[in-house]
N, C-alpha and C positions, 0 to 999 in steps of 0.2 A: 054516652057512645063517643069514642075516640074517633076523631078525625084522620082522615088518611093523610100522611105527610110525604111529600116527595122523596124520593129515594137521595141519599146523602152522595153526593159526587166530590171526589177529590178535587182541591183547590187547583192542583197543578195542571188539570185539564182546562181550566180557564184562563191560565196564563196565556201570554202572548209568547210568539216563536223564541225558542232559547237561542241565545248567541253561539254563533261557532267557536269551538276550541282551537280552530287553525290560526294562522297568522293572516294578518291582512296584507294586501300589497304594499303598502307603504312600510309595515313592520319588517317585511321580508327584505325591501330594498335596502332599508337601514343596516340589516344584520349581514347581508352583502358588502355593503360598503366598508363597516368596520372589519369584516375577515379580511378583505383585501386590504387594507391599510395595514392590519397587522402581520400579514403575511409579505407584504412589501418592506416592513420595517424589520423582520425576522430574516428574509432571505439571504442578505449578506452575511450575517453571523453563522447562518446554516450552511453556508458555502465555504466560509472559511474553516468551519469546524470538519467537514468531509474533506476538505483538501489537506488539512493538516493530519487527520487519521490515515488518508491514503499515503503521504509522506512518511509516516511512522511505520506502517505496515511494510512498506518497501524497505525500511531501512532492517525490520526484523527479519523481514524474510532473507535479504543478502546475507544478514549476519548470521543466520541461524544456518544457511549452506554453508558458509564459510566454516562453521563449526564442525558441520556434519563431515565435510570434505575431512579437515584435520584428523577427527575422530576415527574415519575409517582408515587412514593413513596408520594412525598409531595402532588399531585393532589388528589390521592386516600386516603390521610390519613391514609395510611395503611403500608405495607412492600412490597417492591418490590426486585426483585433479578435479577442478570445476572450470567449465568453460562456457563463453558466450554460446548462443545457439538462434538462429533464426527460423528453425525446423522443428521446434519442440511439439508442435502439434502434427507432425508427420508420424508415420508408422516407425520409420528408421531416423530417427534425429540424428544430426552430425552437429559438430563445433563450427563455429563461424569462422570463415577464412580470413576475416579482418574485423576491424573494430566498427565498422559503419554501423551494426545493428545497435550495439550498445548493450548493456546488461538488461536494461527494461525489455529487450526482445525475447528474453529467457535463458535458461542455462542449463547444464547438464552436469551432475557430480557422477563420477565414476572411478572405478580402480584403474590405476594407470600405471603397469607393471613397468613399462620403458620410458615413464617420466616424460614424455613428450608434450603433454597437455591437450593432445588430440585423440578423440574418443574413437577407438576401432570396433565396430559392434561383434566382428568375427572373434575378437580375442579378449576384449575387456569387459568387464562386468559393468552394466548401468545401473547406478544405485538410487538416483532420483533425478526428476526431471521439473524445471519450473516453467510454467506456461508463461506467455507474455503479460508484462504488467500493464494491463489496458489503463489504468487510471494514472498512469506515470506521465510525466512529461519529459522523462529521461533519466536514465541511470549511467553515468559515465565516469571515467578514472582517467588519471594522467599516466598511468603505466604503458610501456609500448608492447602491450601482449592481451592475448583473447582468453587467457586462461589463468588460474591459480592454481600451483601445484605444491602438495605438502609432502615431504619426505617421511620415512618409517619414525623418525625421532621427532616428529611433530613441528618441525620448523618449516616453512615455507621458502621456496627459492627468493632471491633477491629482488627478483623483477616485479614480485606483487607487492612489496613496501610501497603503498601509493595512496593518494588521495581520492576519494569516490565523493562524486557529486549527486544528488537526489534531487531532481527538479519537479515542481509541480506542475500540473497539467492546466495552463492557462497560458494567454497571450504572452510572447516575451516583453510586451511594452506594458503590461498589467502594472500599475502602480504599487501594489503590495506584493508582487511576485517575490522580491527578495527575502521578505518575511519569513517564507514557506521554504525556502532552499535548505537544504540540510547538506553539511559536508562531513564526512567521517574519514578517518585515517585507519589503514590497516597494516599490522605489524607483521614481522616474519612469525612470530607466535600465534597469529590467526585471531588477534584481538581487533576489533573493529569498534573504535571508539572517537569520542569527541577530538578534533585536531587541537592541539595546545602548541601554542608558538615557544620554544624554549628559550628561556632567558638567556640572554648574552648572544644568542645567534646572529651574526651580522648580517645575514641574509635572511632573518626571519622565516627560516624553515621552521615545518610543523612537526609534532610528535604525536602520538595518538595516547589518548587518554582513556581510562577504563569505561566500560559501559556504551550503551547506544543511544 
């Protein structure tokens, strides 16, 4: 006669309590410390990258607006202008009365039949509006004007042949500020390029190269 045997029970039921799959407090503290160190090391490089990209985008936006203004003048066989504006966010934007705002405050591109460089909503077509460049430390130039005007032949008025400076948004005394500043020269043909000192110029005046 076969003896009764106790039922077989899986070995795991007799095992001790299983170890939690989560982090211990020490492991969590070590992980947080390592992440903090890595972020501290990477922060300056990331900030430099973002600043550089912001400046590049401002140069591109300004250059695109200049080219648009010139192309509109050619297309319309008339005069087109681009002006500084501090009211671009309003329903009826206007050109700035002086240069205090700078190009970073925004600009307007418009058909300008009378060629005065000032936008008149009642009689002139508004082509494009650029909102303020909030990530800019300033976009200024050395021309005594608040507008750029192109004639029907695609040439700009002499007053716009100027040097434009794109400043980064950082303290003026920041040690690395100068490495982010970009200077571009604008020609009567509407080219916005790197400023090149002409060989043999006794006064060291700058000309404009191709590209941005």
